[in-house]
N, C-alpha and C positions, 0 to 999 in steps of 0.2 A: 472406533477406539479412541476417547480422550486424548488432549494433550496437556502437560501440565511445564509450567514455567519454572526453572531452578536456578540458583546462581551457584556456582562451583566454588566453594570456598578455597581451593588448591589452586586452579589457574585463573579465577576471578572471571570468569567467562560466563554470558546468561545462555542456558541451554534450555533445550525443549525435550520432554521425555514424554513417550506414549506408553500410557499403562492403561489398563483395564479397570474397571470401577472396584473389581474384586482384589484386584492386586493393590491399589493403591493405598490400603492400609497396611499391607504386609510388606510390598516390595521394598528393596534397597536398592533406588536407582543408583548407576553409577553415570558419572560425566561422559558422555560420547566425545569429548575433545582429549581430555586427559587420563579418563579412566578412573577416578577419583570417585570414593563413594561419598566423600565429604559435601552433599548438596543441600543446600537452603532454598525452602520452597519459596516461591514468589509471585505475589499476585498478580497476575497479567490481564490484558484486556478481556473482557468477556465477549466470546466468539456466539453469534446467533446466527443459526441457518438461516437462509431466506429461500423462499421459493424464486425461480426466474420471474414468474407474474410479480411478485413483490416487490423484487430490484426494479424491473421495469415500470412499476408504479411510482416508486419513490423518485425513481429518475426523471419522471414526467410531471412531478408535483411542482407547479409554479413558486410556491415558496422557497425552494432551492435556488432561485435564482435573484432573488429580492437584494440579496447586499452584496452583489459582485459588481465592481467598478471596471469598466472594460478598460478604462484608459489605463490603470493601477496594474502593472506586471505581477505584484505580490499578491493581488485580489484575485486575477485570475487563476492563478497558481492553486491558492485555498480552493477554490473550487473545483479546479481538475483534480486535486487531492481528494477531495470529498466523493465527486462522481466515480474516479477511481476505482475509489474504497466501496463504494456502493455498487460497481461492477462484480465484485468478489472474483476478478478474474486478473492474471497478471497482463498486464497490456504492453508488454516488452520495454526494454532498454532504451528506446528512443521516447516513449511518453514520460519515464522517469527523468532522463535527462532535459525534456524539455520544461518540467515542472521545475526541476532543481534550477533551472537558467531563470525562468520568470521570478522564481523568490529570490533570486539575487539582484533581481530588479533589469534584468536583461529584456529590451522589448521584442515583444512577438516578431516583428519586422526584423529585426537584426538575428534572430533565431532562425526564421525562415528563411533566409538569404543563406545562412550557413549548413542548412538542412533542406536543401531542393527538394530531395526526393520524399521528405516527409508526408504521412500518409499514404505510400504506396504507390503515388501516381506522379508521374512526370509532367501531366498536361499543365493547362492553365486550371488555375483554381485549386491547384494541389496546396498543403500546406496547413497552417495552424487552424484554418478556417474547417479541417476534417475534423479538428477534434473537438 
C-alpha cells in the first residue's frame, strides 16, 4: 500500500499516511500525531523498490567510489550515507552516529577510539574498517 507525505496544518509536523490507490481520491486522512484532518499533501522523495541483486550491483559499481577523499571525514560520511541508503536497510544507531560524527569533521581514528567495539568484534582490526 502506498505511503503519502503530508504536512499537518494544525501541529505543523510532517506525517506519512498509508492509503490504498482507491482511497487516495476519496479518503480524508487524519494526522496520526494530533488527529487533525487539516493535512496538506507534500511531495516527498520518490521511493523505488530494488531487488537485492540490483542493490548489490549498484554497491559494487566502481564509479560510486570515484569522488571519495579518504582523508576528508565529510567526504567519507557522504559516501557512507549514499551506501547506507543503497542498502535499503536500517544499519543501526551506531552507523548513524559514526556518519554524524564524520560529517561534523571528527576523524575516523577519534571515532574508533571512542567506540572500540564498532563493527561487532572487539579483536584486532575491529572498527571503522568494517564499514
